[in-house]
N, C-alpha and C positions, 0 to 999 in steps of 0.2 A: 504493500500500500504506500509506504513511504517513497518508494522509487517512482511511483506514478505522480507524486506531488513534487518530489525533489527535481526530477528531470525537467518537467514542464516549467517550473519556476525559473530555471536558468535559461532555458530556450526562449521563454517569453521575452526576456531582455533583448534577445537577438532577433527572434522570429515570433510573429503573432500566433500563439497556440490557443485553440478553442478549449479552454479549461471548463 
């Protein structure tokens, strides 16, 4: 679960991820 939140959090800064 943590991985699904951790990864998108960093990617969000670079690319827009639909969380």
